[in-house]
Steps between C-alpha positions, in 0.01 A plus 500: 500500500599860462693673769373813668742714305398366156264713294201302383394585145205400286561269210419789265759726667765225465404442135531872427836532682653200333350542155317168493134410512291412804404187307871396491530554877190280553657233275824514699304457823295206361816323393702575814750711311442820699279496805348815653600598851142481607147436377210704638257242640200723444567591138746240378727783380864398466723740684866482393760715674771701344732212587297237311466672165641339183757777456645452852532119435678542168 
């Protein structure tokens, strides 16, 4: 899970920052390539952190 100092972002924000699509991020999650830091239980929204974005893992 995300640490207290990590900034949680929406999947759309991560997609915009990294120049990829939200659909690609959902694909990565579904195939255990890149997991979000958290998932909101009420909405199901994936919440990656700035440390779990594709760019930071490259």
